[in-house]
Backbone bond lengths (Angstrom), bond angles and torsions (degrees), N, CA, C in turn:
res aa  C-N    CA-C-N  psi(-1)  N-CA   C-N-CA  omega(-1)  CA-C   N-CA-C  phi
1 M - - - 1.490 - - 1.572 108.19 -
2 S 1.363 115.83 129.91 1.385 118.10 -178.37 1.519 110.12 -86.78
3 R 1.258 116.42 149.41 1.471 123.92 179.01 1.501 110.71 -92.19
4 K 1.272 116.30 122.78 1.507 121.23 178.72 1.470 109.19 -84.39
5 I 1.348 116.11 130.88 1.447 121.14 175.33 1.514 109.12 -93.27
6 Q 1.296 113.16 132.15 1.463 122.24 -175.26 1.556 106.15 -85.36
7 K 1.345 117.05 127.74 1.401 119.84 -179.96 1.561 108.43 -88.81
8 I 1.304 118.38 127.31 1.376 121.34 178.95 1.592 107.29 -105.01
9 L 1.305 113.10 127.17 1.538 117.07 -178.98 1.513 107.21 -105.42
10 I 1.323 111.05 142.31 1.472 122.34 176.76 1.486 108.84 -122.09
11 R 1.300 118.38 141.11 1.474 123.13 179.18 1.529 108.61 -70.89
12 Q 1.282 113.15 153.41 1.505 120.52 -178.07 1.529 109.26 -59.09
13 K 1.384 115.89 -40.67 1.450 120.09 -179.43 1.536 110.30 -58.79
14 T 1.334 115.38 -40.53 1.478 120.82 -178.17 1.514 108.70 -66.96
15 L 1.325 116.97 -42.11 1.451 122.40 -176.84 1.558 106.88 -64.37
16 M 1.344 116.59 -46.18 1.462 118.90 176.86 1.501 113.04 -55.63
17 E 1.309 117.44 -40.44 1.461 120.23 177.54 1.591 110.73 -68.36
18 M 1.340 114.47 -40.97 1.430 116.58 175.25 1.514 116.61 -55.99
19 L 1.347 113.02 -42.03 1.484 120.74 179.65 1.488 112.77 -85.03
20 D 1.343 119.51 -5.51 1.415 126.01 -177.79 1.513 110.97 55.31
21 L 1.382 115.56 55.56 1.409 123.09 -179.62 1.541 110.68 -125.16
22 S 1.291 112.44 142.16 1.537 120.63 173.88 1.550 104.88 -73.22
23 S 1.333 115.16 169.20 1.513 118.81 174.64 1.491 110.26 -58.30
24 S 1.337 121.26 -45.34 1.466 120.78 -176.22 1.536 109.34 -66.85
25 G 1.300 115.09 -38.13 1.553 118.49 179.84 1.521 108.89 -65.38
26 F 1.325 117.21 -41.38 1.426 120.83 -178.30 1.535 111.32 -65.26
27 Y 1.312 117.12 -42.96 1.449 119.55 179.49 1.520 112.33 -68.75
28 E 1.366 116.97 -32.29 1.445 118.67 179.56 1.544 107.57 -71.15
29 L 1.376 119.82 -38.16 1.417 118.59 178.02 1.503 111.34 -65.79
30 R 1.258 121.40 -38.28 1.462 121.56 175.04 1.477 114.23 -62.12
31 K 1.385 114.15 -36.63 1.451 118.73 -178.19 1.524 112.28 -72.50
32 R 1.317 116.95 -37.99 1.465 119.41 -173.91 1.499 117.00 -92.09
33 D 1.351 114.83 -13.29 1.490 120.11 -178.87 1.520 111.09 -115.68
34 P 1.345 118.74 98.49 1.421 120.00 -174.20 1.590 111.76 -70.28
35 S 1.299 115.74 -12.14 1.475 118.47 178.85 1.534 113.81 -87.53
36 F 1.401 114.15 -5.26 1.441 115.75 179.41 1.492 109.59 -66.37
37 P 1.348 118.30 140.54 1.456 122.35 -179.60 1.538 112.96 -54.37
38 K 1.282 114.28 144.55 1.472 120.01 -179.33 1.586 107.21 -89.03
39 P 1.346 112.01 147.36 1.449 117.97 -176.51 1.546 111.36 -82.27
40 I 1.298 115.46 158.45 1.468 125.93 175.18 1.460 102.95 -109.07
41 K 1.377 120.49 115.80 1.430 124.77 175.91 1.467 111.80 -85.09
42 D 1.291 118.22 138.49 1.467 125.45 174.94 1.485 110.74 -99.41
43 G 1.363 114.03 69.46 1.461 120.10 -177.08 1.574 109.31 130.95
44 H 1.338 112.33 -179.65 1.449 116.22 -172.66 1.521 113.66 -108.83
45 S 1.280 117.42 -10.42 1.444 121.46 -179.30 1.517 111.96 -83.73
46 Q 1.335 114.85 160.15 1.520 120.02 -177.53 1.452 109.81 -63.74
47 Q 1.387 119.57 -28.62 1.416 125.10 -176.14 1.572 109.80 -84.82
48 A 1.234 118.76 -9.02 1.451 118.77 -178.44 1.516 111.80 -56.32
49 P 1.301 117.88 139.06 1.501 119.41 -179.69 1.505 114.07 -60.31
50 A 1.301 117.31 141.11 1.499 120.49 177.04 1.519 110.06 -106.43
51 F 1.293 115.48 138.46 1.442 122.21 178.29 1.549 110.66 -120.75
52 Y 1.276 115.62 156.70 1.508 121.32 179.80 1.501 106.49 -125.77
53 V 1.331 118.88 146.70 1.492 123.58 174.85 1.478 106.67 -79.44
54 Y 1.266 120.17 118.16 1.412 124.96 -176.94 1.527 114.13 -52.90
55 E 1.322 117.66 -46.46 1.398 123.81 176.82 1.516 114.50 -55.66
56 E 1.309 115.78 -39.94 1.463 120.47 179.84 1.522 111.86 -68.79
57 V 1.372 114.94 -37.44 1.515 120.77 175.42 1.505 108.17 -65.79
58 R 1.318 117.55 -44.12 1.470 119.76 -178.19 1.509 109.75 -62.09
59 C 1.335 120.45 -44.45 1.422 123.38 -179.23 1.521 110.98 -65.97
60 W 1.296 117.92 -37.07 1.462 121.20 174.73 1.529 111.17 -61.72
61 L 1.295 117.10 -45.34 1.440 121.19 178.37 1.562 112.63 -60.92
62 I 1.305 114.88 -43.25 1.459 120.64 177.72 1.579 109.75 -64.01
63 D 1.295 118.16 -40.71 1.451 119.30 175.46 1.517 111.75 -61.74
64 R 1.283 114.97 -42.72 1.513 118.85 177.83 1.560 112.23 -61.72
65 M 1.350 116.13 -41.21 1.443 121.11 178.12 1.538 110.11 -63.37
66 N 1.390 114.79 -45.56 1.466 118.43 179.98 1.573 110.05 -60.68
67 A 1.273 115.50 -42.86 1.495 119.72 -178.77 1.463 109.01 -64.15
68 R 1.270 119.80 -38.88 1.477 123.89 176.56 1.558 110.91 -63.19
69 D 1.312 116.83 -46.86 1.492 122.76 179.50 1.449 111.13 -62.14
70 K 1.389 117.72 -35.90 1.491 117.03 -179.81 1.555 112.83 -69.90
71 Q 1.376 114.04 -30.76 1.440 120.68 173.95 1.467 114.15 -65.48
72 D 1.322 113.21 -37.35 1.476 120.12 -174.68 1.597 110.75 -78.90
73 S 1.348 114.63 -11.60 1.465 115.01 -177.56 1.474 113.44 -87.95
């Protein structure tokens, strides 16, 4: 039997708070880092809320820390 992993979604606003980024800083990060997780939009309008998969964000952060540690070695 395979084990199903539950996807936890977090709002963009929550993610910005977790990363301690302003709106402009967050959008700049998304623009300059192609490896940053892609949002899931809840609707088709530009104002539709955006969500991120928590596990994707966590993996992205771990990759960033590993890259930093390789540079320091």
